[in-house]
SEDREN-730562 format. One record per residue (C-alpha): x, y, z. Coordinates in steps of 0.05 Angstrom, whole numbers, padded with zeros to 5 digits, always signed. Layout:
N
XYZ/...
//
This chain:
404
-00512+00191-00224/-00500+00263-00247/-00481+00266-00319/-00413+00235-00335/-00358+00287-00321/-00316+00301-00390/-00276+00363-00394/-00203+00384-00407/-00177+00364-00346/-00223+00312-00308/-00269+00255-00329/-00307+00201-00301/-00370+00205-00261/-00397+00220-00189/-00463+00204-00158/-00495+00272-00138/-00489+00259-00066/-00416+00263-00073/-00410+00325-00117/-00365+00361-00070/-00315+00304-00084/-00312+00327-00159/-00300+00400-00133/-00242+00376-00093/-00214+00332-00147/-00216+00390-00194/-00185+00437-00144/-00128+00394-00137/-00111+00399-00214/-00136+00476-00214/-00083+00494-00166/-00030+00460-00194/-00024+00403-00144/-00028+00348-00192/+00030+00359-00242/+00018+00294-00277/-00048+00249-00270/-00091+00221-00215/-00150+00173-00203/-00198+00174-00147/-00249+00118-00132/-00301+00108-00079/-00347+00048-00067/-00399+00066-00017/-00447+00003+00010/-00423-00038-00048/-00436+00008-00105/-00386+00052-00143/-00407+00123-00125/-00343+00159-00148/-00294+00142-00210/-00258+00204-00226/-00187+00206-00264/-00156+00261-00298/-00086+00295-00325/-00034+00251-00358/-00010+00181-00352/+00053+00206-00382/+00055+00283-00389/+00121+00280-00430/+00090+00244-00484/+00020+00279-00480/-00014+00213-00464/-00073+00220-00424/-00098+00182-00359/-00139+00133-00391/-00208+00107-00356/-00180+00046-00330/-00109+00066-00326/-00067+00025-00287/-00011+00050-00239/+00042+00026-00188/+00015+00022-00113/+00083+00024-00082/+00066+00008-00010/-00003+00006-00014/+00014-00060-00041/+00015-00088+00032/-00053-00083+00034/-00063-00133-00023/-00014-00181+00014/-00049-00169+00082/-00113-00190+00046/-00080-00258+00025/-00064-00267+00099/-00132-00253+00125/-00159-00302+00072/-00111-00359+00102/-00136-00339+00171/-00210-00337+00148/-00194-00408+00122/-00170-00436+00186/-00096-00449+00155/-00065-00397+00201/-00080-00354+00263/-00048-00285+00275/-00024-00309+00340/+00015-00370+00309/+00092-00366+00310/+00126-00365+00242/+00164-00429+00264/+00098-00465+00273/+00095-00468+00198/+00167-00451+00174/+00214-00481+00221/+00277-00452+00185/+00256-00382+00199/+00275-00390+00273/+00347-00383+00267/+00388-00326+00306/+00333-00307+00357/+00276-00306+00313/+00239-00367+00341/+00185-00329+00381/+00160-00290+00320/+00090-00290+00314/+00052-00280+00245/+00021-00217+00272/+00094-00187+00295/+00107-00190+00224/+00041-00161+00208/+00051-00101+00252/+00122-00094+00236/+00151-00122+00300/+00196-00180+00266/+00257-00141+00277/+00275-00149+00204/+00274-00085+00167/+00330-00108+00122/+00367-00177+00107/+00436-00195+00127/+00450-00218+00059/+00439-00181-00009/+00382-00201-00047/+00387-00195-00124/+00334-00185-00178/+00349-00253-00204/+00333-00281-00133/+00266-00247-00133/+00250-00263-00201/+00264-00342-00210/+00298-00364-00141/+00246-00357-00087/+00281-00407-00046/+00341-00366-00046/+00302-00307-00012/+00272-00351+00037/+00342-00378+00055/+00366-00309+00065/+00308-00291+00110/+00318-00347+00153/+00391-00332+00159/+00379-00257+00175/+00402-00235+00243/+00342-00186+00270/+00362-00113+00279/+00317-00118+00348/+00291-00170+00391/+00224-00197+00354/+00162-00172+00383/+00192-00117+00425/+00186-00061+00382/+00159-00036+00315/+00193-00013+00258/+00167-00004+00185/+00189-00065+00144/+00185-00032+00075/+00205-00092+00026/+00222-00146+00078/+00147-00150+00100/+00137-00180+00029/+00198-00227+00029/+00178-00253+00103/+00097-00263+00083/+00110-00294+00012/+00156-00347+00049/+00102-00361+00100/+00043-00368+00043/+00083-00416+00005/+00093-00459+00070/+00019-00456+00093/-00019-00455+00026/-00040-00528+00007/-00012-00513-00066/+00052-00479-00044/+00035-00418-00082/+00072-00348-00072/+00032-00290-00056/+00029-00270-00130/-00001-00334-00151/-00046-00337-00090/-00070-00268-00107/-00081-00284-00179/-00117-00346-00170/-00161-00331-00111/-00172-00258-00114/-00163-00228-00190/-00188-00282-00228/-00246-00300-00192/-00273-00225-00180/-00250-00202-00249/-00199-00150-00219/-00147-00127-00266/-00099-00122-00207/-00030-00159-00205/+00034-00160-00160/+00081-00145-00214/+00065-00128-00279/+00052-00200-00316/+00070-00179-00388/+00128-00131-00396/+00092-00107-00463/+00044-00071-00418/+00098-00028-00386/+00089+00024-00435/+00018+00033-00420/+00026+00041-00348/+00028+00111-00318/+00097+00141-00315/+00124+00161-00250/+00155+00233-00235/+00186+00257-00171/+00175+00326-00143/+00215+00385-00159/+00257+00427-00107/+00207+00479-00118/+00150+00431-00101/+00190+00407-00038/+00192+00476-00017/+00120+00498-00027/+00094+00434+00006/+00140+00441+00068/+00115+00514+00076/+00044+00491+00066/+00053+00437+00119/+00120+00441+00162/+00105+00369+00192/+00134+00343+00124/+00202+00370+00142/+00197+00340+00207/+00175+00275+00187/+00236+00273+00133/+00285+00295+00184/+00261+00236+00232/+00272+00191+00175/+00338+00210+00148/+00375+00251+00202/+00392+00190+00245/+00444+00166+00290/+00430+00090+00277/+00442+00055+00210/+00371+00022+00200/+00343+00065+00147/+00415+00068+00113/+00413-00009+00110/+00345-00011+00087/+00360+00033+00027/+00423-00007+00011/+00389-00080+00009/+00363-00087-00042/+00401-00028-00072/+00367-00037-00141/+00303-00010-00113/+00325+00055-00105/+00268+00105-00096/+00288+00183-00079/+00277+00254-00104/+00315+00240-00169/+00313+00165-00181/+00246+00125-00200/+00265+00051-00213/+00194+00029-00218/+00190+00055-00290/+00241+00006-00306/+00202-00057-00337/+00252-00102-00298/+00235-00076-00237/+00159-00064-00242/+00148-00134-00266/+00180-00165-00204/+00130-00203-00158/+00146-00156-00092/+00088-00165-00043/+00108-00101-00008/+00117-00058-00066/+00096-00073-00140/+00020-00077-00141/-00006-00055-00202/-00082-00035-00213/-00135+00018-00231/-00164+00058-00177/-00234+00027-00192/-00214-00041-00193/-00172-00036-00128/-00232+00004-00097/-00277-00054-00117/-00226-00105-00080/-00230-00064-00020/-00303-00061-00021/-00305-00135-00026/-00267-00142+00037/-00314-00086+00070/-00378-00122+00051/-00353-00193+00074/-00349-00221-00001/-00276-00243+00009/-00270-00257+00081/-00322-00272+00133/-00354-00219+00180/-00314-00253+00242/-00244-00238+00207/-00270-00169+00183/-00280-00156+00262/-00210-00177+00274/-00185-00131+00220/-00225-00071+00243/-00187-00062+00307/-00111-00047+00311/-00061-00086+00352/-00009-00036+00366/-00048+00028+00388/+00000+00051+00447/+00050+00110+00446/+00115+00084+00419/+00180+00105+00385/+00178+00072+00320/+00247+00044+00299/+00243+00072+00225/+00192+00131+00222/+00206+00146+00294/+00135+00175+00298/+00086+00123+00322/+00039+00097+00278/-00025+00054+00293/-00016-00013+00261/-00044-00086+00258/-00056-00144+00213/-00016-00113+00158/-00055-00047+00161/-00043+00023+00183/-00106+00050+00224/-00137+00115+00235/-00192+00137+00285/-00260+00138+00248/-00279+00213+00230/-00346+00203+00249/-00358+00145+00295/-00325+00142+00370/-00284+00084+00387/-00284+00056+00313/-00224+00056+00263/-00213+00053+00191/-00159+00020+00160/-00115+00013+00097/-00048+00026+00077/-00008+00092+00049/+00045+00083-00014/+00096+00126-00031/+00082+00193-00066/+00013+00198-00041/-00020+00130-00061/-00073+00108-00014/-00124+00049-00001/-00176+00062+00055/-00225+00013+00084/-00282+00034+00133/-00331-00023+00148/-00368+00015+00194/-00390+00065+00143/-00384+00015+00083/-00335+00057+00045/-00273+00034+00003/-00233+00091-00028/-00170+00091-00071/-00123+00147-00092/-00073+00136-00143/-00024+00193-00169/+00036+00186-00216/+00058+00256-00204/+00088+00235-00134/+00081+00280-00076/+00123+00306-00023/+00086+00273+00031/+00039+00211+00037/-00022+00190+00079/-00044+00253+00121/+00013+00292+00093/-00012+00289+00021/-00057+00350+00012/-00091+00324-00049/-00115+00259-00020/-00133+00289+00046/-00175+00337+00012/-00209+00282-00026/-00218+00235+00040/-00249+00303+00078/-00297+00312+00027/-00321+00236+00022/-00336+00235+00091/-00374+00302+00089/-00417+00272+00037/-00438+00211+00079/-00446+00257+00138/-00504+00295+00106/
//
């Protein structure tokens, strides 16, 4: 390793082979693109080679980003849930091709009887919102009520015939499934704690366990209007994506945003700063962890420590890789097994997989190159995934580093 990095903006360490990653991380701050704080961690062949952090966990209070600072993962949480499902597949409790009703008969109401587990994992279940309102109390203390509301939901389209991003219901459906198939009838939060976080010494959870920890999480801030304008000028694709999402003739996105109406996230509202919300066990939204711990988990997957090589091979290929109009994002996304996929930047016919999260969060796994990458930021960005310039700069330099 090069000497530890410790200056006014950036801290941590980086293997000398990945020195360009450090330059990119510094550039993100130097150009004013990280208005709060951020962390970036990389495992390569099972070793932590990059662990950088900088800026503020809460700029308003002058609280710096700490070495093992925990932050909210947003939809990158779906990667945690998808690892739980992969473990249950690996242990032969389920198959991706199983129908949900094979394990949860009540789910089949209102034409949902043919839905497979993979339909849910690839967002083809037709249930991007529930027919009945779900309350905070339901999620916190009455999972049976959530399951009943999932069962009684009328699908927005015929399951299996189209894909549309299930932002929150992805977690509701899979939590119900896990409770049915796990021999101990645990939900995803408890299963993750007992089968993953505790055995592998990972300070990661789905929902903050102790509300007294909330003041020590990062404080999330949304982009200002001028940041929106700056980012759109730099990358007009952001405006196109926003228009595709919100300038709609159908009601799908409006219904997703209104149920649950207490999970409102937009340009001027950030409910995940609320202890009541961030402590909820939402398997699609409220993952909490530090970049190095989350990267360690992804590395354990890539290195066959949590699942077998045969299951990893299944995960390494998408199940939805054809042109389609995505029902929610409109633009087609390559999906499968709960993850989003990208073509490998170095190896033909191979894929990387992971999951983006609101405001730029990202988890990335690459079994071919034995890479696990995590980016967290509390100064939320206008774009996410390939539209998040700070993350893409770091990802590019990571691959440039192993290309040499």
